[in-house]
C-alpha positions in Angstrom: 22.3 84.8 13.7 22.0 83.3 10.2 25.5 84.4 9.3 27.0 83.0 12.5 25.2 79.8 12.1 26.5 79.4 8.5 30.0 80.3 9.6 30.0 77.8 12.4 28.6 75.0 10.2 31.3 75.8 7.6 34.1 75.7 10.2 32.8 72.4 11.6 32.6 70.9 8.1 36.1 72.1 7.2 37.6 70.8 10.4 36.0 67.4 10.0 37.2 67.2 6.3 40.7 68.2 7.4 40.7 65.5 10.0 39.2 63.0 7.6 38.0 60.3 10.1 35.4 57.8 9.2 34.6 57.4 12.9 31.8 59.5 14.4 33.3 59.1 17.9 36.7 60.3 16.6 35.3 63.2 14.7 33.4 64.4 17.9 36.8 65.4 19.3 37.3 67.7 16.3 33.8 69.0 16.5 33.8 69.9 20.1 37.2 71.6 19.9 36.1 73.5 16.8 32.8 74.6 18.5 34.7 75.8 21.6 37.2 77.7 19.4 34.3 79.3 17.5 32.5 80.3 20.7 35.7 81.8 22.1 35.8 84.1 19.0 32.1 84.8 19.0 31.1 85.0 22.7 27.9 86.8 21.9 26.6 83.7 20.1 24.7 82.6 23.2 23.0 85.9 23.7 22.0 86.1 20.0 20.8 82.5 19.7 19.0 82.3 23.1 17.3 85.7 22.7 16.1 84.8 19.3 13.7 82.3 20.8 11.7 85.2 22.1 12.1 87.6 19.1 12.0 85.1 16.3 11.1 81.6 17.4 11.3 80.2 13.9 14.9 81.3 13.5 15.8 79.8 16.9 14.2 76.5 15.9 15.9 76.6 12.4 19.3 77.3 14.0 19.2 73.9 15.9 17.4 72.0 13.2 20.1 72.8 10.7 22.8 71.4 12.9 20.6 68.3 13.7 20.1 67.4 10.1 23.8 67.2 9.4 24.4 65.2 12.6 21.6 62.8 11.8 23.4 61.7 8.6 26.6 61.2 10.4 24.9 59.3 13.2 23.0 57.0 10.8 26.3 56.2 9.0 28.0 55.4 12.3 25.1 53.1 13.3 25.1 51.3 9.9 28.9 50.7 10.4 28.2 49.3 13.9 30.2 52.0 15.6 27.4 53.3 17.9 24.2 52.0 19.4 20.9 52.1 17.7 19.3 55.1 19.4 17.1 57.5 17.6 19.5 59.7 15.5 17.5 62.9 16.0 17.5 62.3 19.8 21.3 61.7 19.7 21.9 64.8 17.7 20.0 67.0 20.2 21.8 65.3 23.1 25.2 66.0 21.6 24.2 69.6 20.8 23.0 70.0 24.4 26.2 68.7 25.8 28.3 71.0 23.7 26.0 74.1 24.3 25.7 73.8 28.0 29.4 72.9 28.6 30.3 76.0 26.6 27.8 78.1 28.4 29.1 77.0 31.8 32.8 77.5 30.8 32.6 80.7 28.7 29.7 82.5 30.3 29.4 81.3 33.9 33.1 80.7 34.6 34.6 83.2 32.1 37.2 80.8 30.7 37.7 78.3 27.9 37.2 74.6 28.7 40.5 72.9 29.3 41.7 69.7 27.7 40.8 67.6 30.8 37.2 68.8 30.5 37.1 68.1 26.8 38.5 64.6 27.3 35.9 63.9 30.1 33.1 65.0 27.7 34.4 62.8 24.9 34.8 59.8 27.3 31.2 60.4 28.5 30.0 60.5 24.9 32.0 57.4 23.9 30.8 55.4 26.8 27.2 56.4 26.2 27.1 55.7 22.4 29.8 53.1 21.7 28.5 49.7 20.8 
């Protein structure tokens, strides 16, 4: 799980650097597409991560906390720039992770298909309308 987590964080970081946007809301489009691409290549990610909560609860918690820490920095920067509302950054980070995780879970695991562009745009619109100042 640690290796997958490290690889996913690396791919997200590289995709954001390549896109080079100063806007959190713009970079979310890159993040969600990168996450979905990663999940499509590593479909067992859900089984590994979710089962770890019973086998190794500390690793399960650490998996999400590592993503949250990076997100919090980006969220605070966006708040300081006046781009998004002043909600608790940790709360926002977990909300965004939840949106991505459960959308991917529904699409890949429940429906057996990748999310289409229309779904991705609806998610991004939902996020923008909820966070944008």
